N, C-alpha and C positions, 0 to 999 in steps of 0.2 A: 601368484601374488600371495604372500604370507603375512600373517599378523600374529602378534603375541596375544593369545587368548587368556583373558584375565577374568576371574570371577569378581566383578566389581563390588558386589554386595559385601564381600569379605573385608573391604577397605572402608566401608561406610561407617561413620560414627553413629552412636545411638542418638535417638531423637531427643532434642533439648527442650521440646514444648510438650504441653499436656495433650492428652488424647482429644479433649474438646477443641482446643486450638487447631490441632492437626486435622480433625474432621472439618472444621470451619474453613480451613485453607483449601481443602479439596473441593468443598461445596462451592466456594467462591471461584475457584479455578474452573469448575464445570460450568458455572454460570457465564464466565467470560468466553469459554469455548462455544457454548450454545449461542450466545449473542453474536459472536463473530461468524459462525457458520450460518445460522438462520438469517441474520441481517444481510449478509452478502448474497445468500441464496435468493432472498426476496428481490434484491436488485437484479440478479441474473434473470430470474423468471420475468420480472417486469419488462426489462429491456428486450428480451427475446420474444415475449408474447405479444405485446401491444405494438401494432404497426406504426402508430404515431410516434413512438419512441425510436424508430429505426433511423437515426440520424448519425452523421459522422462523429459528433461529439459524444453521443451516447454509446457508440461503439468503444470509445476510450474508457468511459465509465464502466462498461461491461467488462472490458479487459482487466481493469483495476479490481473490480469485484471478484472476478475469477481468481486472480492471484491472491487477493485477501481471503477468499473462501478456502483456498488450498492451504494458506498459512494457518487458518483456524482449524483445519481438519488434520493436517500432517505435522505441523511444527509446534503450535502453542501447547497442545496436550503434553508432548514430550518435554518441552521446555519448562512447564510449570511443575511437572513431576521432578525434574532435575533440581529445580530451585527449592521445592518444598522438602525434598529428601536431603538436600545439601550434598548430593552425591549422585554420580552417574551409575544407575543400577542395571543398565543394559550392557550388552557385550560390545566389542570393538567394531564389528562389522555394522551393527545398528548405529553406532556413533557416526561412522562415515556416511551412512545413508541419511541420517538426520542432518549432518553438516551440509551435505550437498543440496538437500531439499531447502534448508534454511538459506544458504547463499543464493541459490537460484531464485526462489520465490521473493525474497527481500529485494534482490536486484531488479526483478521484474516489476515489483510495486514502485520502486524508485523511478524506473524509466517510464512507467505508465503515467506517473505524475508529471514527469518532464514532457511527455508527448501531449498531455492535456495543456500544459503551459504553451507549447508551440502552437497547438490548435487554436487556443483562445487569442493568442497574439496575432496569428494570421487572420482569424475571422474579424477581429476588430480593426486591424491596421489596413486590410484590403478586402472588405466584405464582398465586392463584386467578383474579384478574382477567386476568392475562397469558394463562393457558390459554384463557379464554373469548374474549378480544378479539383475540389474535394468532394468525393462521393462516398457512399457507404461501402461499396465494393473496394474502392481504392484504400479507404481507411482500414478495412479488414485485411487487405494485403499487407499494408504497412505493419499492422499489429502482428500478423503471422510471421513476418520477417523478424520483427523485434523479439518475439518469443524464441524463434529458432536460433537467432544469433546469440541470445543470452544462454540458451541451453548449451550450445557449442562452446561458448566462452567459459562457462563455469566448469564444464567437463574438462576442457583443455587445461585450465589453470590449476585444477586440483588432481585430475587423474593422470596427467602426463608430467607431473613434477618428478624430478630425479630421485627424491628420497621417499616416494610413496610406498615402494615395495618393502622398505625396511622400517615402516612406520611403527613406533612403539607407543601404545596408549598409556597415559599416566593413570595409575589406579584411582578410581573415584572421580575422574574428570573426563570430559569429552571435548577435546580440542584437536582440530586437524590443522596444524600450523603450516603457514607458507614461509618460504625463505624470504630474506629481506627484499630482494628485487621483485619477486612476485607479489609480495605484500604491498609494496609501494605502487605497483601497477594496478593492483586490485583497488586500492584506496582511490587512486586517480580516476579509474574508469567507472567505479560503482558509486562513488560519492562526490568527488570534487567536480567532475564534468557535469553530471546531471543536475546537481544542486546549483551550480553556477548558471546553468540554463534556466532552471526554475526561478531563481531569485531575479535574474536580469529581465527575463521575459514578463514575469508577473509585475515587476516594477513598471515596465512599459505598458502593461495592460491597465494598471491603475492610472497611469498618466493619460492614456488614450481615453479611458472611460470618463475621467475628470474633464478632459478637453471637450469631449462630446457633450457632456452635461452642461458645461459652461456655454458652449455654442448654442445649445437649445434654449438656455435661459436668456442669453442675449437676444436671440431671435424673438422670444416671447416679449421681452421688454420693448423691442423696436416696433413690433406689430401690436403690442398691448393686447394680445390674445393669449389665452391659455387653452389650447386645444387638448382634448383628451389624449390624442395620439402622442403629443409631446410629453405630457405628464406620464403616460405609461412607459415611454421610452426612457425617461430619466429615472423613474423608479426601478425599471428593469436593470439599467446599468449600475445603479447604486447597489441593488441587491446582488447582482453578479459579482461586483467588486468585493462586497462583504463576504459572500460565500467563498470566493477564491482566497481571500485573505485568511479566513478561518482554516481552510484546507491546508494551505501552505504553512501557516503558523503551527498547526498541530503536527504536520509532517516534520518540520524542523525541530520542534520540541521533542518528538519521539526518536528521531534519527541522529541528531547532532551529538548528544552525549555519548552514544556508542562509538562514533568515530573519533571523538576526543579521547576516549579511553584507548582506542586502537593506536592513536598517535603516542599517547603517554606510555603505552605498554612497551614501546621501543626504547624508552629512556629510563623509566622506573618500574619497579615490580608492582603489578596491579593485583589487588585481592580478587580471588576467583568469585567469591560470593557477590561482591559489588558489581563485577562484570556481568554476572548472570542477571542481576536486576536490570541493568542497562539493556541487555539483550531482550528481556521480556518487555521492556518499554517500547522497543522497536516493533515487536510483534503486536503490541496493543494498538498500534496505528491501524492495523487491519480491523480492529474492533470499533475504532472511533469513526471511521469513514461512513459506515451505514447510519450511525447516529446523526452525523452532520447532514446527510441527505434527508433523513426523516424530519429534522428540525427545520430545514430551510427550503426543501423542495416539495411543494404541494402535490405535484404529479406522483411523487414516490408514495406519499401518504395515501393517495387515492388508489394507487395500484395495490398497496398492501391490503387495503380494505377489500378490494375486489378479489384478491387472492385468498385471503382468510375466510371470506364468505362463500368461496368456491364459485363465484360468478364467472370466473375465467373458463369454467367447464362448459358454459353455455355456447351454443353455436354463434359464430360471428362475434364473440367477445373480444377478439383481437382488434376489432374495428372501433371499440369504445374510445371516445375522446377522453383523455386523461389530463390534458392541460387545461 
């Protein structure tokens, strides 16, 4: 396998910003990386440590946090350096490494969100069958298969393409282009299919949650009683619908522009700098997810407090009730 070795820094333009702005950009980038890595690491520790959180749905949240953690660790630092420097300052092999990591981890995040949509729809539409059919072990097996399939898919679509051995890197850029057929396949598999699943199933989730809330309200009117159990159920469903809506909305806000750019790139010439910003927006979705959990999930806030105060180091801390 041979590559054109190019000293990328020789083709990079001089900085167009002052030193103060340059330093501020790097400080801000470091803050984003730290928030992404630490926020998702707190989710990983919480779900793994506290036994009360060992549920099928939380295994999906754990999988999403792992992929987001790796994005923050392996992808975002390189991406922000590329954007701040307005030039790819690393060599060609590192570009391929970065591209493969980016494709794989982003696709894993997308499919994790799609699996969460499937899980929530199944749990609400048929709760009795869900309880019997879905266990923690089975969910872990599904997630393991998901990760393995996506690893194989991304390696296959990038490493076994016919023009890979004659790849020529453009000076100052880092793009590993796919041919038209593979690009269309990748677009359908990685964005169109999972996004269609997410939008359709979450629409059904909102419809089911609203139907349940209406049924409980009608029952209360008929019996003229307001039991605490019914009130808690209605509040829980409204909160679940609200959190799901925020997660999905932020996911689409972060991912949709990138794939619009990908489609337009086949018709018109896209500015590299603009496309870099869109890519960074995709990576920032991994930063936003822990913030959503912190704002809307009390169990996560309690877990963070226990972790930061080192109470998880005490014996039997895994049995602490966090809900």
